[in-house]
Structure formats: structure tokens, C-alpha cells
N, C-alpha and C positions, 0 to 999 in steps of 0.2 A: 579473210577474217579468221582470227584464231581465238578460240575460247578455251580456258583452262580451269579445271577443277582439281584441287589437290587434297588427297587424303591425309589424315594425321600422320600415318606411318611414313608416307612419302615425304612429308614436310620434315619429319624428324631425321630421316635418312639424308635429306639434302642439307640440313643444317650441320649434321655431323661431317658431311663431305666438305662443306665450306670451312669448318674448323680445322680440317686435316690438310688443307691445301699448303703447298710449299711457300715458305716465307724466304724471300731472297734478300741478300745483303745490299745496303746502299751506302755510298761514300760521298761525303760532301766535296764537291768540286769547285764551288764558288758561292758567294753570299753577297747580296746587294739589297739596298732598300731605298724606298722613297719615304722621306720623313712623314710621320703621321699628320702633322699640321701643314698640309700642302693644299693651297686653295687656288682656284682659277676664277677669273672674272667672267661674268655672263656675256653673251653677245651684246653688242651695242643696242640692238633693236629689241632686246628682251624687256618684259615689263619691269618697272622699277622695283616691284615686289621681290623679284628674284635676286636683287643685289644684296639682300640680307637673307640668309637661309637658316632654317632651324628655329623659326619664330614660334612654332606650334608644338613644342615638346612639353608643355605644361598644361595646366587647366585653362589658361587663357593666352592670347597672343602676347608675345614678349618682344618688343622692338629694341630693347637695349642690348647692343652687341657685347658679347663676352661676359655676360652677367650671371649665367647659371652653369655651375660645374657639371661636366659629364661624369657619369659613373657606370659601372658594369651591370647594375641592376641588383635587386634584392637577392635573387637566386644565386648570384655569384659573389656575394659578400658586400655589395654596394661600395666597393672600393672606388675612390675618385680616380679619374684618368689624367688629371692635370690640364685638360683642355675644356674651355667653356663655350657654351652657346649663348645667343645666335652668332653665326659667322658673317663676316663681311666678305661676301663672295660665295662661291660654291666649293664644297670640299671634294678633293680628288681622293676619294676613299673607296673602299669596297671593291677591290679588284675581283670581279665575279665571273671570270671566264677568259680563257685564251682561245683565239681562233686558230684552227689547224694551219691555214694558209697565211703566209706573211705578206706584208706590203712590198712594193717593188724595192724599197730601200732597205729591206731586211727587218724593219721594225715589226713588233708584235701587236696585233689588235687585241685589246682588252677593254673592259667596260666597268663603269661605276653603276651600282645598283640604284634602288629607288630613292635613296637619300638617308632617311633616319629610321627606317624599319617598317612603317605602316602607311596606309593611305592617309590616315588622319593627320599624321605629323609631318608629312612630306609634300604639301601643296606648293611650297616655295623652293623645292629641290629640283633643279633641272636635270633632265636625263641626257647622258652623253657617253660616248666611247672614245678611246684613245689609241694612239700608236706609241708604243714605248720601246726603249732600248736599254735593257739592263747591262751594265758593264761589270763583269765579275772580277776584273783586275782592280778597278778603282773602288768598287763597292757601291757605286751610285747608279741611279736609274734615270735616264733621260726621258722626259715626256716630249716626244717629237711633235705631237699634235693632238688636239681635242676637237671633237665634232659633236654639236648639240642636235638632238632629235627634234624635228618639227613636223607639223602636219598642215602645210598650206593648202593642200588639195582635198582636205577633209576626208581622208581615207579611214580614219579611226571611226568606228561605227557607234560611238557613244560620246556624250558631252565630256570634254576635257576641262581641266582646271582653268586654263587660259583660253577658253572658248571664244570670248569676246574680243580677243586681241588680234591685231593684224598678223603678227609673227607666228602665233599658234605654236609656241614651244611646248614640248611635253614635260610633265613633271612626275614626281613620285606618287601623286594622287591619281595618276592615269595608269601607269604600268610599273612593274617591278622587273626590270631587265636583269637576267641572271646568267645568260649564256650567249655566246656570239660566234658567228662563223662568217668568213669572207669568201665569196665565190663570184668570179667573173665580174669584178668591179662593183658588186653589191654586198650589202650587209644583211645578215639574217640574225635575228635576236629571239631568244626564248624568254618568255615572260612568266612570272609566277601568279599574277592575279587572275588571269582569264581561266585557265592558262591559254595564252595566245602565242603564235609565231608571227613575228613582225618582219617584213621585208622593207629595206630602206636603201636609198642611194648612198654612195660613199661620202656624200656631203650632208647626210642626215635627213633627207626628205623621205617621209613615209610613202611607200608604194602600195602596200596592202597589209591587212591584218587578218589572221586566220584563227578562228575558234577551234579548239581541239575536239576531234571526234574519236570516240572509242566504241567499237561494236555498234556503229550506226547512231550513237547518241552523243549529244554535246556534253563534254565534261565541264563542270562548273565548280568554283570554290566560293567561300563566303564573301570574297571581295570581287567576284565577277559582276560587272554591271548587269542589273536585272534581278540579282538575288537580293531580296529584301527581308528584313526582320518582320515577323518571326520566320526563320528558316530552319528546317529540320535536317541535321547532319545525317548523311547517308541517303536522304530522299531528295531534298531540294538541292543539295550539293554533295559531291563525293571527294573533291580535292581538298585536302587539309589547308588551313591558313598557312601561307608561306610554304606551300607544298607543290608548286608548279614546276616549270622547267629549269631546275638548277643546272642540269647538264643537257647539252644538245650537240651531238657529234655529227660531222659531215663525212659521209662515207666516200672514199675515193673511187672513181670509176662509175659510180651510180648517181652521185650527187643527191643521194637521199639524206635527209636530216633524221637522225635517231634521237628523238626527244625523250629524256628520262626524267620522270617526276622526282622531286626531292624526297618526298615522304610517301608511305603507303596510301592507297585510296581507302576511302571509308566504305564499309558494307552497309546494308540496309539498316543494321542495328546501330549505326553511327560510330562503330569501332573500326580500327584498321583491319583490312581484310587479310593481312598476314605480314610476315617479315620480309616482304619483297616489294620492289618498285616496278611500276609499269614503264615500258619502253614502247613508244609509238612512232611509226615512220611516216615521213612527209616527203612527197615528190616535189622538189624545187622547180623542175621543168614544167610540170603540169599545174603546180600551185594547188595541190590537193593531197589529202591523206590516202595512203595506200590501202588501208584496211587491215594491215598486219600489225600485230602487237606481240610483245615478248615480256619476259620477267627477269629482273636482276635480283639475285638472292643476297640479302644483307648478312654479313658476318655477325656472330654473337656480340652484343653490346653496341653495334652500329645502329644509328637511328635515321640517318639521312645520307645523301651524297652531295658532293660539291662541284664536280665537273666531269666531263665525259668527252674524250677525243680519240679518234682513230689514229693508229700508228702505221697501218698498212691496209690492205683491202678488206680484212675481216677482223683483225685484232685491235683492241682499243683499251685505253686507260680510263679508270673510274676512281674518283676520290670517294671513299666512304669514311664516315666519321660518327662520333658520338656528339653530345652537346657540351662536352667538358672543355675547360680552359685552365691552363696553368700546370706546373709540374706536380706530379703525383706525390712527391716527397713532402709537399707543403699542404697536403689534404687536411682539412679542418678536423680536429679531434675534440673540440669544445664548442660551446655556443658563441665564443668570441671569434668572429670571422674577420677581424681587422687585419690580420697578418697571415692569412691562409686562404686556401681555395676550397670552397664548399663542394664544387663539382670539378675536380681536376680532369685533365685530358687523359683518356685511357685507350681510345680507339681512334687512330688517325692513320688510315691505310691508303696506299695506291694499289688498286687491283688491276691485273691484266686479264682481259676476257677475250674470248673468240666468238664473234657473233655468227660464224658459220656452223658452230656446234651448238645446237639447241635440242634439249631433251624432249621427251614426249609431253611434258607438262609446260613446255614453253620457256624453260629457264636457260638463259645464256650461260655457256660454260665459263667457269672461273679457272684460270690457269694457275695463278699464284699472286702474291702480293709483296709489298715492302711496307715496313713499319716506320712511319715518320717520327715516331717517338724514340727510335733506336737507330740513329744514323751514325756511321763511323766518321770521325774527323781527326785522323792521325796527323794531318798536316796543318792543323789549326787554321782552317779557312774561315771559320765563324768570325764575324765582326761585331756581333751583338751577344751579350751574355744572357743566360737564363737563370733567374733566381730559383735556387733549389737548395734543399737540405740534404744534399748528397754530392759525391764527387762525380763531376761530368767531364773530367779530363779525357780528351780523345773522343768525346761523344758530342753529338749535336741532336737537339730535339726541336720539333716544330709544334709546340703545345697550344695551338690557337683554336678557338671555338669554331670559326668558319674558315676552312681551307678550301678555296673555291677555284683554283686554277692549276691545270696540268697540261703539258704538251711534250711531245717527243722533239728533241733537237737534232739528234743523229743516232747512229747505231748503238751508242754507249751512254747517251745522256738524256735526261728529261729535265724540264724546268717546272717548278712548283711555286705557287704564291698564295698568300692569304687575303681574305677580306677582313679589314680591320674595323669595320663598323663604326667609324669615327663619329662621336667620341665615346663610344659605348663598349669597347672591348680592350682587354689587356692581353695577358698570356705570358709575356716574357718576364715582367716585373710587376709586383703588386703596387698599385697606385700610379702606374704609368701607361698611357695609351699605346696600343700596339702600332707599329709602323707597317707600311706596305712592304713586306719582305718578299724577295725573289731568291730562290735557292736552286743551284745547279747540282744535280745528283748523278754520280757515276753508277750506272745499273746495267752493265753489259749483259750479265747472265739473265737478268729479269727480262730485258727487251728481246732476248733471243729465245725465250721459252715458248713452247708450243702447246 
């Protein structure tokens, strides 16, 4: 068990060190996407309710398909996205994590998150993961297969939305799956609501659910089953809403899961305990927490992380980001937000860390980073344009709110993808829903850094 207490002077010194880290160049090697409006049919034995999803995104249930236009929300200018709810079927949206290990056919395991963003609006959003094959020559992404999560053996320790059904499929009212790993024919998923770690078979049957333990105590969030109103932030729960396992890396050789919380924990005063994220390790062989924990230091302006994956025995990639969306050249200057971005993207990084190097305060060593808002594209590999009030010739940017997928492909390339939050996010163009984009980046120097 590791406990850390950080002085103000030490915190300032570490922040300065993070700001001074080396920024490596990145070159676009390929670009592919799955269209935003991609839907999949539920399993034949799923409840009829699941055949229309997104019925609960307003003040009352809405059963009329495609009747309410999606938009990016008031904080982002309330721009329409061109896609309306409810959907006939389930949206293949929100690529929220890449597994380090691939399937036998070479396809990549990725997953869709809880549906529409909250427990309240996602009881008709089924939970599932996919195997996908992006083709950077054609620019298309093949969805090889989709597997729906279900709990026929009643391993989930609380009432699920489809409790009374025979099939017992899981929904976004039960979990918010945000990270995925594949190990020895089984799927491990990091959830944000509990936060929980979920173990499942390759065909989606739940095997076990593990509540997070830190320093001998259960970690809870405002959406953890059993936390009821009135609940006091910092006392009744310490995990922020949407602050659970956004990243969960599988360490080669040890088979330890390194679960990284998306946002800082809350202190007893109900405020974030600092500009760092907790990293907690879980032993997949024993099915229990190791008792060890670490800290990941956020760069200035970063508010959360998006994914976490090892590239060798100790080094790993972490996506860190702000809450911005859209090109900074279109930042709003007036109260009229119809043709601008109130919160443009400013911090979208891939950070390389070494988990074998931990300082006296428990901080994992940051080696360097690449800037996803400043990617070189001299060969014109980009197949989608970014709306901007500046010259982006030879440049490529990835200005999405939630960038949630990163993995190493070989010694010189990584692959990155976004969560498009269908139908609630844009980023490329004002008034147009973001697609599920996959980008191939040439970053040889970055991957070789120690």
C-alpha cells in the first residue's frame, strides 16, 4: 500500500517539470473513419425496448424515431449535429478504448460506452464491444463483429435495468464501459460508474464484477449503486461523476491491470485533491487488488485522460486532454456562438510514461509527448477537412472533445481514435456530427524515447 502527501513546493516543481518535457513530432501516416450514423441491430432475444434507443434524452420518454435533433450542448454553442434521436437500433458510437492484444484475425478490440452519457438517459442503450479493422489505404473501417454484454448468471451485484428479462442484457443504466483489454480469451472492462472492473467471456457473458479498493477502502462515485441523495462529495463518494476508469492498461509479463481514473479524486472538502490522477493495480490471476497505487501528473490545461496502454514491459501511452472541441482559430469572440467554438480544443496530447520510474511522491515518470493538434501531413493523407479560419496546408489536427483510444502498432506507428458521443459531439465542422475517426501516426522518435 502506498500513501502520498504532496507539499505545495513539490507540486509546483512537478508541474514545471511536466511543462518542460520534450514534445516529439508526429506525422500522419493514414486516416480512416466509420461514419457517424452507423447503427447495429440488437440481438434477437433482446427486449423490444432496445430496438429503439435514445428515447429518454428529454423530460419524458419519446417513442417517435428521428424526431429530436441532437446538438453539442449549451456550453459548446448548442450547434445541431444533423442527426436526430431516437434511433432505430443501437448506435455504434463512442470508441472508448483499444485493447493492447489483438484477436487472432488481427482485428482490434474496442468498445462503445454507456450510450448517451448518463445513467438516466441510457436505459435503452445496450452495452457492447467490437472487433474492428481500419484500412488506411481505402479510408474505411470494417466492423468485423459486435458482442453484447449480458448477465445470465447474475454476477452483477445490483439490480440491472433489464433485471426481469430472460436475456439480461446490460445497458447504460448499469455500467459505463470506457476501457477494454483482451487476455487469454477473456475480456476485461473498466467502468466509470462504480468504478468497477468487469471480467467477461469473449462472447459477452459476465464472469465477475470487482469494486475498486484504494488504501483498504471502497471507492465510490455519485452513480455507484448504494450511493443515494443526499450524498456529500468527498465524504459519501470520492470519484467524480464520469471520473472512473477511462484508461486501463494491461502490463505485459505481469498481467496486472493498471486502472487510471479519468479525473482527480475528491478530498474531504469536496474539491479535487490535486492536478493528478490515481492509478490502481489489479491482479487478473488472483482477481483482487494489489494494494499498490500511483499518480499520473496532468499537464497544464489538461483536465482528464482518454486511454492508457502499455507498449512494452514498463512504458505506456496515455491520452490527456482538456474539455475543448473544435479548431482554436474559430474561438468565439462575441455572444453569438452560432458559427464559432466557445470552448475550442487546446490540450490534446499523447504522453509516454515509464511505470518503472516512480518518484518519492508516487508520480509515474513522464518521458515526453506528442501534440494531436499539431500533426504534420506533408503527403496529404487526411481524408476529412477541418473547419478553420487559418491555413492548415500540410497540417492535420484532431480537435475532438473526447479522444479515447491509443495503441502501439509497431516500432514506428501508433493508432489513435475518438469517441464521437453520437449525436452530441462535433469537432471537425460546426453543425456536423463527428465521425468515428482512426488515425495512423508515424512517431518513431517518440516510441524510442526512454
